[in-house]
PDB file of the backbone (N, CA, C, O) and the ligand in Angstrom, with CONECT records:
HET     ZN  A 101       1
ATOM      1  N   MET A   1     -18.509  -4.678  -4.416  1.00  0.00           N
ATOM      2  CA  MET A   1     -17.301  -4.925  -5.220  1.00  0.00           C
ATOM      3  C   MET A   1     -16.122  -4.152  -4.630  1.00  0.00           C
ATOM      4  O   MET A   1     -16.237  -2.962  -4.337  1.00  0.00           O
ATOM      5  N   ALA A   2     -15.027  -4.812  -4.464  1.00  0.00           N
ATOM      6  CA  ALA A   2     -13.852  -4.156  -3.882  1.00  0.00           C
ATOM      7  C   ALA A   2     -13.220  -3.207  -4.890  1.00  0.00           C
ATOM      8  O   ALA A   2     -13.062  -3.534  -6.066  1.00  0.00           O
ATOM      9  N   LYS A   3     -12.868  -2.035  -4.405  1.00  0.00           N
ATOM     10  CA  LYS A   3     -12.203  -1.066  -5.271  1.00  0.00           C
ATOM     11  C   LYS A   3     -10.743  -1.458  -5.455  1.00  0.00           C
ATOM     12  O   LYS A   3     -10.117  -2.054  -4.578  1.00  0.00           O
ATOM     13  N   LYS A   4     -10.228  -1.106  -6.616  1.00  0.00           N
ATOM     14  CA  LYS A   4      -8.814  -1.361  -6.875  1.00  0.00           C
ATOM     15  C   LYS A   4      -7.960  -0.207  -6.360  1.00  0.00           C
ATOM     16  O   LYS A   4      -8.293   0.967  -6.524  1.00  0.00           O
ATOM     17  N   GLN A   5      -6.878  -0.572  -5.751  1.00  0.00           N
ATOM     18  CA  GLN A   5      -5.914   0.415  -5.274  1.00  0.00           C
ATOM     19  C   GLN A   5      -4.559   0.093  -5.853  1.00  0.00           C
ATOM     20  O   GLN A   5      -4.282  -1.042  -6.241  1.00  0.00           O
ATOM     21  N   LYS A   6      -3.724   1.101  -5.906  1.00  0.00           N
ATOM     22  CA  LYS A   6      -2.386   0.885  -6.461  1.00  0.00           C
ATOM     23  C   LYS A   6      -1.403   0.625  -5.324  1.00  0.00           C
ATOM     24  O   LYS A   6      -1.337   1.376  -4.351  1.00  0.00           O
ATOM     25  N   ASP A   7      -0.658  -0.432  -5.469  1.00  0.00           N
ATOM     26  CA  ASP A   7       0.473  -0.675  -4.587  1.00  0.00           C
ATOM     27  C   ASP A   7       1.559   0.313  -5.007  1.00  0.00           C
ATOM     28  O   ASP A   7       2.150   0.177  -6.078  1.00  0.00           O
ATOM     29  N   VAL A   8       1.821   1.318  -4.149  1.00  0.00           N
ATOM     30  CA  VAL A   8       2.737   2.393  -4.552  1.00  0.00           C
ATOM     31  C   VAL A   8       4.196   1.950  -4.553  1.00  0.00           C
ATOM     32  O   VAL A   8       5.063   2.655  -5.069  1.00  0.00           O
ATOM     33  N   VAL A   9       4.463   0.790  -3.980  1.00  0.00           N
ATOM     34  CA  VAL A   9       5.850   0.309  -3.958  1.00  0.00           C
ATOM     35  C   VAL A   9       6.207  -0.372  -5.271  1.00  0.00           C
ATOM     36  O   VAL A   9       7.225  -0.040  -5.878  1.00  0.00           O
ATOM     37  N   CYS A  10       5.387  -1.319  -5.722  1.00  0.00           N
ATOM     38  CA  CYS A  10       5.735  -2.065  -6.927  1.00  0.00           C
ATOM     39  C   CYS A  10       4.864  -1.691  -8.126  1.00  0.00           C
ATOM     40  O   CYS A  10       5.174  -2.071  -9.255  1.00  0.00           O
ATOM     41  N   GLY A  11       3.760  -0.939  -7.889  1.00  0.00           N
ATOM     42  CA  GLY A  11       2.928  -0.488  -8.999  1.00  0.00           C
ATOM     43  C   GLY A  11       1.805  -1.420  -9.392  1.00  0.00           C
ATOM     44  O   GLY A  11       1.057  -1.123 -10.324  1.00  0.00           O
ATOM     45  N   MET A  12       1.667  -2.545  -8.701  1.00  0.00           N
ATOM     46  CA  MET A  12       0.592  -3.486  -9.009  1.00  0.00           C
ATOM     47  C   MET A  12      -0.756  -2.955  -8.534  1.00  0.00           C
ATOM     48  O   MET A  12      -0.823  -2.134  -7.620  1.00  0.00           O
ATOM     49  N   ASP A  13      -1.837  -3.436  -9.170  1.00  0.00           N
ATOM     50  CA  ASP A  13      -3.179  -3.162  -8.671  1.00  0.00           C
ATOM     51  C   ASP A  13      -3.490  -4.126  -7.540  1.00  0.00           C
ATOM     52  O   ASP A  13      -3.198  -5.319  -7.634  1.00  0.00           O
ATOM     53  N   VAL A  14      -4.088  -3.605  -6.462  1.00  0.00           N
ATOM     54  CA  VAL A  14      -4.369  -4.414  -5.285  1.00  0.00           C
ATOM     55  C   VAL A  14      -5.817  -4.184  -4.867  1.00  0.00           C
ATOM     56  O   VAL A  14      -6.299  -3.053  -4.920  1.00  0.00           O
ATOM     57  N   ASN A  15      -6.512  -5.228  -4.458  1.00  0.00           N
ATOM     58  CA  ASN A  15      -7.859  -5.068  -3.933  1.00  0.00           C
ATOM     59  C   ASN A  15      -7.831  -4.456  -2.541  1.00  0.00           C
ATOM     60  O   ASN A  15      -6.892  -4.669  -1.773  1.00  0.00           O
ATOM     61  N   GLU A  16      -8.890  -3.682  -2.221  1.00  0.00           N
ATOM     62  CA  GLU A  16      -8.968  -3.108  -0.879  1.00  0.00           C
ATOM     63  C   GLU A  16      -9.124  -4.183   0.176  1.00  0.00           C
ATOM     64  O   GLU A  16      -8.966  -3.906   1.365  1.00  0.00           O
ATOM     65  N   SER A  17      -9.426  -5.386  -0.228  1.00  0.00           N
ATOM     66  CA  SER A  17      -9.545  -6.470   0.741  1.00  0.00           C
ATOM     67  C   SER A  17      -8.182  -7.055   1.113  1.00  0.00           C
ATOM     68  O   SER A  17      -8.091  -7.967   1.935  1.00  0.00           O
ATOM     69  N   SER A  18      -7.135  -6.524   0.503  1.00  0.00           N
ATOM     70  CA  SER A  18      -5.789  -7.002   0.828  1.00  0.00           C
ATOM     71  C   SER A  18      -5.524  -6.881   2.318  1.00  0.00           C
ATOM     72  O   SER A  18      -5.921  -5.904   2.953  1.00  0.00           O
ATOM     73  N   LYS A  19      -4.851  -7.880   2.869  1.00  0.00           N
ATOM     74  CA  LYS A  19      -4.549  -7.795   4.302  1.00  0.00           C
ATOM     75  C   LYS A  19      -3.275  -7.016   4.564  1.00  0.00           C
ATOM     76  O   LYS A  19      -2.927  -6.759   5.717  1.00  0.00           O
ATOM     77  N   PHE A  20      -2.578  -6.639   3.500  1.00  0.00           N
ATOM     78  CA  PHE A  20      -1.366  -5.851   3.679  1.00  0.00           C
ATOM     79  C   PHE A  20      -1.693  -4.382   3.458  1.00  0.00           C
ATOM     80  O   PHE A  20      -1.845  -3.940   2.319  1.00  0.00           O
ATOM     81  N   LYS A  21      -1.800  -3.636   4.531  1.00  0.00           N
ATOM     82  CA  LYS A  21      -2.115  -2.218   4.374  1.00  0.00           C
ATOM     83  C   LYS A  21      -1.469  -1.396   5.476  1.00  0.00           C
ATOM     84  O   LYS A  21      -1.153  -1.893   6.557  1.00  0.00           O
ATOM     85  N   SER A  22      -1.284  -0.111   5.160  1.00  0.00           N
ATOM     86  CA  SER A  22      -0.699   0.823   6.107  1.00  0.00           C
ATOM     87  C   SER A  22      -1.446   2.138   6.021  1.00  0.00           C
ATOM     88  O   SER A  22      -2.166   2.402   5.057  1.00  0.00           O
ATOM     89  N   GLU A  23      -1.264   2.952   7.039  1.00  0.00           N
ATOM     90  CA  GLU A  23      -1.846   4.280   7.007  1.00  0.00           C
ATOM     91  C   GLU A  23      -0.728   5.295   7.177  1.00  0.00           C
ATOM     92  O   GLU A  23       0.157   5.135   8.017  1.00  0.00           O
ATOM     93  N   HIS A  24      -0.786   6.349   6.358  1.00  0.00           N
ATOM     94  CA  HIS A  24       0.212   7.414   6.449  1.00  0.00           C
ATOM     95  C   HIS A  24      -0.492   8.729   6.158  1.00  0.00           C
ATOM     96  O   HIS A  24      -1.186   8.852   5.149  1.00  0.00           O
ATOM     97  N   ASN A  25      -0.319   9.715   7.036  1.00  0.00           N
ATOM     98  CA  ASN A  25      -1.024  11.000   6.892  1.00  0.00           C
ATOM     99  C   ASN A  25      -2.524  10.800   6.652  1.00  0.00           C
ATOM    100  O   ASN A  25      -3.111  11.440   5.779  1.00  0.00           O
ATOM    101  N   LYS A  26      -3.127   9.915   7.428  1.00  0.00           N
ATOM    102  CA  LYS A  26      -4.563   9.631   7.369  1.00  0.00           C
ATOM    103  C   LYS A  26      -5.015   9.050   6.036  1.00  0.00           C
ATOM    104  O   LYS A  26      -6.214   9.002   5.762  1.00  0.00           O
ATOM    105  N   GLN A  27      -4.101   8.620   5.225  1.00  0.00           N
ATOM    106  CA  GLN A  27      -4.459   7.963   3.971  1.00  0.00           C
ATOM    107  C   GLN A  27      -4.068   6.496   4.054  1.00  0.00           C
ATOM    108  O   GLN A  27      -3.032   6.140   4.615  1.00  0.00           O
ATOM    109  N   LYS A  28      -4.924   5.649   3.480  1.00  0.00           N
ATOM    110  CA  LYS A  28      -4.642   4.216   3.528  1.00  0.00           C
ATOM    111  C   LYS A  28      -3.916   3.782   2.267  1.00  0.00           C
ATOM    112  O   LYS A  28      -4.208   4.242   1.164  1.00  0.00           O
ATOM    113  N   TYR A  29      -2.977   2.900   2.461  1.00  0.00           N
ATOM    114  CA  TYR A  29      -2.210   2.348   1.343  1.00  0.00           C
ATOM    115  C   TYR A  29      -2.299   0.839   1.395  1.00  0.00           C
ATOM    116  O   TYR A  29      -2.240   0.234   2.465  1.00  0.00           O
ATOM    117  N   TYR A  30      -2.440   0.240   0.232  1.00  0.00           N
ATOM    118  CA  TYR A  30      -2.612  -1.220   0.140  1.00  0.00           C
ATOM    119  C   TYR A  30      -1.450  -1.815  -0.636  1.00  0.00           C
ATOM    120  O   TYR A  30      -0.908  -1.203  -1.556  1.00  0.00           O
ATOM    121  N   PHE A  31      -1.085  -3.027  -0.236  1.00  0.00           N
ATOM    122  CA  PHE A  31       0.093  -3.660  -0.824  1.00  0.00           C
ATOM    123  C   PHE A  31      -0.207  -5.093  -1.227  1.00  0.00           C
ATOM    124  O   PHE A  31      -1.111  -5.736  -0.694  1.00  0.00           O
ATOM    125  N   CYS A  32       0.590  -5.581  -2.198  1.00  0.00           N
ATOM    126  CA  CYS A  32       0.377  -6.933  -2.699  1.00  0.00           C
ATOM    127  C   CYS A  32       0.995  -7.966  -1.770  1.00  0.00           C
ATOM    128  O   CYS A  32       0.596  -9.131  -1.781  1.00  0.00           O
ATOM    129  N   SER A  33       1.963  -7.548  -0.968  1.00  0.00           N
ATOM    130  CA  SER A  33       2.687  -8.526  -0.159  1.00  0.00           C
ATOM    131  C   SER A  33       3.242  -7.854   1.086  1.00  0.00           C
ATOM    132  O   SER A  33       3.264  -6.629   1.201  1.00  0.00           O
ATOM    133  N   GLU A  34       3.686  -8.687   2.009  1.00  0.00           N
ATOM    134  CA  GLU A  34       4.244  -8.148   3.243  1.00  0.00           C
ATOM    135  C   GLU A  34       5.541  -7.400   2.970  1.00  0.00           C
ATOM    136  O   GLU A  34       5.856  -6.430   3.660  1.00  0.00           O
ATOM    137  N   SER A  35       6.294  -7.842   1.970  1.00  0.00           N
ATOM    138  CA  SER A  35       7.571  -7.168   1.704  1.00  0.00           C
ATOM    139  C   SER A  35       7.338  -5.752   1.191  1.00  0.00           C
ATOM    140  O   SER A  35       8.094  -4.841   1.530  1.00  0.00           O
ATOM    141  N   CYS A  36       6.290  -5.552   0.369  1.00  0.00           N
ATOM    142  CA  CYS A  36       5.969  -4.198  -0.086  1.00  0.00           C
ATOM    143  C   CYS A  36       5.499  -3.340   1.080  1.00  0.00           C
ATOM    144  O   CYS A  36       5.866  -2.168   1.172  1.00  0.00           O
ATOM    145  N   LYS A  37       4.698  -3.902   1.964  1.00  0.00           N
ATOM    146  CA  LYS A  37       4.237  -3.151   3.133  1.00  0.00           C
ATOM    147  C   LYS A  37       5.419  -2.735   4.004  1.00  0.00           C
ATOM    148  O   LYS A  37       5.484  -1.597   4.469  1.00  0.00           O
ATOM    149  N   LYS A  38       6.347  -3.654   4.221  1.00  0.00           N
ATOM    150  CA  LYS A  38       7.510  -3.333   5.051  1.00  0.00           C
ATOM    151  C   LYS A  38       8.376  -2.263   4.406  1.00  0.00           C
ATOM    152  O   LYS A  38       8.911  -1.387   5.085  1.00  0.00           O
ATOM    153  N   GLU A  39       8.506  -2.347   3.088  1.00  0.00           N
ATOM    154  CA  GLU A  39       9.277  -1.340   2.367  1.00  0.00           C
ATOM    155  C   GLU A  39       8.628   0.034   2.541  1.00  0.00           C
ATOM    156  O   GLU A  39       9.312   1.026   2.796  1.00  0.00           O
ATOM    157  N   PHE A  40       7.304   0.080   2.400  1.00  0.00           N
ATOM    158  CA  PHE A  40       6.587   1.348   2.599  1.00  0.00           C
ATOM    159  C   PHE A  40       6.746   1.843   4.039  1.00  0.00           C
ATOM    160  O   PHE A  40       7.019   3.021   4.270  1.00  0.00           O
ATOM    161  N   ASP A  41       6.576   0.945   4.991  1.00  0.00           N
ATOM    162  CA  ASP A  41       6.658   1.338   6.403  1.00  0.00           C
ATOM    163  C   ASP A  41       8.039   1.867   6.775  1.00  0.00           C
ATOM    164  O   ASP A  41       8.166   2.692   7.679  1.00  0.00           O
ATOM    165  N   SER A  42       9.068   1.398   6.083  1.00  0.00           N
ATOM    166  CA  SER A  42      10.418   1.860   6.421  1.00  0.00           C
ATOM    167  C   SER A  42      10.723   3.203   5.772  1.00  0.00           C
ATOM    168  O   SER A  42      11.542   3.966   6.285  1.00  0.00           O
ATOM    169  N   LYS A  43      10.067   3.505   4.637  1.00  0.00           N
ATOM    170  CA  LYS A  43      10.320   4.787   3.956  1.00  0.00           C
ATOM    171  C   LYS A  43       9.009   5.386   3.440  1.00  0.00           C
ATOM    172  O   LYS A  43       8.861   5.578   2.233  1.00  0.00           O
ATOM    173  N   PRO A  44       8.070   5.681   4.313  1.00  0.00           N
ATOM    174  CA  PRO A  44       6.767   6.171   3.835  1.00  0.00           C
ATOM    175  C   PRO A  44       6.869   7.449   3.028  1.00  0.00           C
ATOM    176  O   PRO A  44       6.091   7.650   2.095  1.00  0.00           O
ATOM    177  N   LYS A  45       7.802   8.311   3.361  1.00  0.00           N
ATOM    178  CA  LYS A  45       7.896   9.593   2.631  1.00  0.00           C
ATOM    179  C   LYS A  45       8.349   9.399   1.207  1.00  0.00           C
ATOM    180  O   LYS A  45       8.063  10.232   0.348  1.00  0.00           O
ATOM    181  N   LYS A  46       9.050   8.318   0.939  1.00  0.00           N
ATOM    182  CA  LYS A  46       9.502   8.052  -0.417  1.00  0.00           C
ATOM    183  C   LYS A  46       8.319   7.674  -1.316  1.00  0.00           C
ATOM    184  O   LYS A  46       8.317   7.975  -2.509  1.00  0.00           O
ATOM    185  N   TYR A  47       7.299   6.999  -0.718  1.00  0.00           N
ATOM    186  CA  TYR A  47       6.219   6.439  -1.536  1.00  0.00           C
ATOM    187  C   TYR A  47       4.905   7.185  -1.418  1.00  0.00           C
ATOM    188  O   TYR A  47       4.109   7.172  -2.357  1.00  0.00           O
ATOM    189  N   ALA A  48       4.655   7.835  -0.290  1.00  0.00           N
ATOM    190  CA  ALA A  48       3.369   8.526  -0.121  1.00  0.00           C
ATOM    191  C   ALA A  48       3.320   9.776  -1.002  1.00  0.00           C
ATOM    192  O   ALA A  48       4.301  10.511  -1.118  1.00  0.00           O
ATOM    193  N   HIS A  49       2.169   9.996  -1.613  1.00  0.00           N
ATOM    194  CA  HIS A  49       2.038  11.197  -2.450  1.00  0.00           C
ATOM    195  C   HIS A  49       1.253  12.259  -1.701  1.00  0.00           C
ATOM    196  O   HIS A  49       1.030  13.349  -2.229  1.00  0.00           O
TER     197      HIS A  49
HETATM  198 ZN    ZN A 101       3.753  -4.858  -4.230  1.00  0.00          ZN2+
END
């Protein structure tokens, strides 16, 4: 069963099987859409905890 992850950009729950993901400080982040991923990639420090 895929674990649920939080899309830190928009706050939605996202499955780990999402194809939109990034890595920052060795932590993986999952996104609901390409636009959320791009937003995170442009300002990772704003969203990474
Ligand atoms: Zn999103």
